C-alpha positions as CSV (number, residue, x, y, z in Angstrom):
1,M,-33.7,2.1,11.0
2,N,-36.5,4.4,12.0
3,I,-34.9,7.1,14.0
4,Q,-38.2,8.1,15.5
5,H,-37.8,5.0,17.7
6,L,-34.4,6.2,19.0
7,T,-34.2,8.1,22.3
8,Q,-32.1,11.3,22.6
9,E,-29.6,9.4,24.6
10,E,-29.2,6.8,21.8
11,I,-28.8,9.5,19.2
12,R,-26.2,11.2,21.4
13,I,-24.3,7.9,21.8
14,E,-24.4,7.2,18.1
15,Q,-23.0,10.7,17.3
16,A,-20.3,10.2,19.8
17,N,-19.4,6.8,18.4
18,F,-19.2,8.3,14.9
19,I,-17.0,11.2,16.0
20,N,-14.7,8.7,17.8
21,N,-14.5,6.7,14.6
22,V,-13.5,9.9,12.7
23,Y,-10.8,10.8,15.2
24,S,-9.5,7.2,15.3
25,W,-9.0,7.3,11.5
26,M,-7.5,10.8,11.6
27,T,-5.1,9.8,14.4
28,G,-4.1,6.7,12.6
29,A,-3.4,8.6,9.4
30,L,-1.3,11.2,11.3
31,L,0.7,8.4,13.0
32,L,1.3,6.8,9.6
33,T,2.5,10.1,8.1
34,G,4.8,10.7,11.1
35,L,6.4,7.3,11.0
36,I,7.0,7.4,7.3
37,A,8.4,10.9,7.6
38,L,10.8,9.8,10.4
39,W,11.9,6.7,8.4
40,V,12.6,8.8,5.2
41,S,14.5,11.4,7.2
42,S,16.8,8.8,8.6
43,T,17.4,7.1,5.3
44,P,19.8,9.1,3.2
45,E,19.2,7.1,0.0
46,V,15.5,7.7,0.2
47,I,16.0,11.4,0.9
48,E,18.2,11.7,-2.2
49,F,15.7,9.8,-4.3
50,I,12.8,12.0,-3.3
51,F,14.3,15.4,-2.9
52,G,17.2,15.1,-5.2
53,N,14.9,14.5,-8.2
54,R,12.3,17.1,-9.0
55,I,10.3,14.7,-11.1
56,V,9.9,12.3,-8.2
57,F,9.1,15.1,-5.7
58,Y,6.5,16.8,-7.8
59,G,5.2,13.5,-8.9
60,L,4.5,12.7,-5.3
61,L,2.7,16.0,-4.8
62,I,0.5,15.4,-7.9
63,A,-0.2,11.9,-6.5
64,E,-1.3,13.4,-3.2
65,F,-3.6,15.8,-4.9
66,G,-5.0,13.0,-7.0
67,C,-5.8,10.9,-4.0
68,V,-7.7,13.7,-2.3
69,S,-9.6,14.6,-5.4
70,Y,-10.5,11.0,-6.2
71,L,-11.7,10.3,-2.7
72,V,-13.8,13.4,-2.4
73,S,-15.4,13.0,-5.9
74,V,-16.2,9.3,-5.8
75,I,-16.8,8.6,-2.1
76,G,-20.4,7.7,-2.8
77,K,-19.5,5.1,-5.5
78,I,-16.6,3.2,-3.9
79,S,-16.6,0.7,-1.1
80,S,-15.5,1.7,2.4
81,N,-12.4,-0.5,2.1
82,T,-11.3,1.3,-1.1
83,A,-11.9,4.7,0.7
84,I,-9.8,3.5,3.6
85,A,-7.0,2.4,1.2
86,V,-7.0,5.7,-0.7
87,F,-7.0,7.7,2.6
88,L,-4.1,5.8,4.1
89,G,-2.3,5.9,0.8
90,Y,-2.6,9.6,0.8
91,A,-1.3,9.8,4.4
92,A,1.7,7.6,3.4
93,L,2.5,9.8,0.4
94,N,2.3,12.9,2.6
95,G,4.8,11.3,5.0
96,L,7.2,11.0,2.1
97,T,7.1,14.6,1.2
98,L,6.8,16.0,4.8
99,A,10.1,14.2,5.7
100,S,11.8,17.4,4.4
101,I,10.9,19.2,7.7
102,F,13.2,16.9,9.6
103,Y,16.0,17.9,7.3
104,V,15.3,21.7,7.8
105,F,14.1,21.9,11.5
106,T,15.4,20.5,14.7
107,S,13.5,17.5,16.1
108,E,12.8,19.4,19.4
109,S,11.1,22.3,17.6
110,I,9.1,19.9,15.5
111,S,7.9,18.1,18.6
112,T,7.0,21.4,20.3
113,T,5.1,22.5,17.3
114,F,3.2,19.2,17.1
115,F,2.0,19.5,20.7
116,V,1.0,23.2,20.2
117,T,-0.9,22.1,17.1
118,A,-2.6,19.2,18.9
119,G,-3.6,21.4,21.8
120,T,-5.0,24.2,19.6
121,F,-6.7,21.7,17.3
122,G,-8.3,19.9,20.3
123,V,-9.7,23.1,21.8
124,M,-11.2,24.3,18.5
125,S,-12.5,20.9,17.6
126,A,-14.2,20.6,21.0
127,Y,-15.7,24.1,20.5
128,G,-17.0,23.1,17.1
129,Y,-18.6,19.9,18.5
130,F,-20.3,21.4,21.5
131,T,-21.2,25.0,20.4
132,K,-24.8,25.7,19.6
133,S,-23.8,28.6,17.3
134,D,-24.0,28.1,13.5
135,L,-20.4,28.5,12.2
136,T,-21.4,28.6,8.5
137,T,-20.8,32.4,8.2
138,F,-17.3,32.0,9.5
139,R,-16.7,29.2,7.1
140,N,-17.5,31.5,4.2
141,L,-15.1,34.1,5.5
142,A,-12.4,31.5,6.0
143,F,-12.9,30.1,2.5
144,M,-12.4,33.6,1.0
145,G,-9.4,34.0,3.2
146,L,-8.0,30.7,2.0
147,I,-8.3,31.8,-1.6
148,G,-6.4,35.0,-0.8
149,L,-3.8,33.0,1.2
150,I,-3.2,30.7,-1.8
151,I,-2.8,33.6,-4.2
152,A,-0.5,35.5,-1.7
153,S,1.6,32.4,-1.2
154,V,2.1,31.8,-4.9
155,V,3.1,35.5,-5.4
156,N,5.5,35.4,-2.5
157,Y,7.1,32.2,-3.9
158,F,8.6,34.4,-6.6
159,F,9.1,37.7,-4.6
160,Q,10.3,36.2,-1.3
161,N,8.9,39.2,0.7
162,E,9.5,38.7,4.4
163,M,6.5,40.8,5.5
164,L,4.2,39.0,3.2
165,Y,5.6,35.7,4.5
166,W,4.7,36.5,8.0
167,L,1.3,37.9,7.0
168,T,0.4,34.6,5.3
169,T,1.7,32.7,8.2
170,Y,-0.6,34.3,10.8
171,A,-3.5,34.4,8.3
172,G,-3.0,30.7,7.7
173,I,-3.1,29.9,11.4
174,L,-6.3,31.9,11.9
175,I,-7.9,30.3,8.9
176,F,-7.2,26.7,9.9
177,V,-8.0,27.3,13.5
178,G,-11.5,28.5,12.4
179,L,-11.9,25.7,9.8
180,T,-11.1,23.2,12.5
181,A,-14.1,24.3,14.5
182,Y,-16.4,24.6,11.5
183,D,-15.4,21.3,10.0
184,T,-16.0,19.5,13.3
185,Q,-19.5,21.0,13.5
186,K,-20.1,20.0,9.8
187,I,-18.9,16.5,10.3
188,K,-21.1,16.0,13.4
189,E,-24.1,17.3,11.4
190,M,-23.4,15.2,8.3
191,N,-23.6,11.9,10.3
192,I,-26.8,10.1,9.3
193,I,-28.5,8.9,12.4
194,G,-29.6,5.2,12.2
195,N,-26.9,3.9,9.8
196,Q,-24.3,3.0,12.4
197,Y,-21.9,0.2,11.3
198,T,-23.0,0.4,7.7
199,E,-20.9,1.0,4.6
200,E,-22.2,4.6,4.3
201,D,-21.3,5.3,8.0
202,S,-17.7,4.1,7.4
203,K,-17.3,6.3,4.3
204,E,-18.7,9.3,6.2
205,A,-16.1,8.7,8.9
206,I,-13.3,8.5,6.4
207,L,-14.3,11.7,4.6
208,G,-14.6,13.4,8.0
209,A,-11.1,12.1,9.0
210,L,-9.6,13.4,5.7
211,T,-11.1,16.8,6.3
212,L,-9.7,17.1,9.9
213,Y,-6.4,15.5,8.9
214,L,-5.9,18.3,6.3
215,D,-6.9,21.0,8.9
216,F,-4.3,19.5,11.3
217,I,-1.5,19.2,8.8
218,N,-2.0,22.7,7.5
219,L,-2.2,24.2,11.0
220,F,1.0,22.4,12.0
221,L,2.9,23.6,8.9
222,F,1.9,27.3,9.6
223,L,2.8,27.0,13.3
224,L,6.1,25.4,12.3
225,R,7.0,28.7,10.6
226,I,6.9,30.3,14.0
227,F,8.1,27.6,16.4
228,G,10.4,25.8,14.1
229,R,14.2,26.2,14.7
230,R,16.3,25.6,11.7
231,K,19.3,23.3,11.9
């Protein structure tokens, strides 16, 4: 399609439809993750199978990493249906491993944290979508902070320092709050105007949904460190 023939209103509508598609897939994936996590947490046999066997648990984590890596690296070569299947498969696997939070924290505190996360995520995503400022510089700072966060988290896994734990917690919140705004802006800009309802458009939406899904989940887990009440 020749985008020169499109009016500004038509371009705006196509961008809005694309973002709605991204959020629909992200919301669906979050719902799938939550339902599976709830099911696992209420099924003692499954809990024992996953968390009572390190091989199974770490195997699931490796499978999750594999799904994300595969989807990001071959998104241009696979069909949209395959991309959807891999994305939803990843969300399902994540639900299996995230079931552990229901075993550790009260349901009330998990619900509270979810709504806090949803509100924070919504505000920052709206800012990223509507702002005219270029957020690339912040993205670079957030990426460097993310590397430091990963290193600090690995170190603290062995040393169990409480001060470092809380430093990484608040740093993680700030990093993923910022990444939510940047990623929303990036997703809006990566949409190719004129290819609505095509295979490429569908795959762009899935990749965008995966990015925002990861931002949401990570923000939720860091906020849970603050608002979560242990059983």
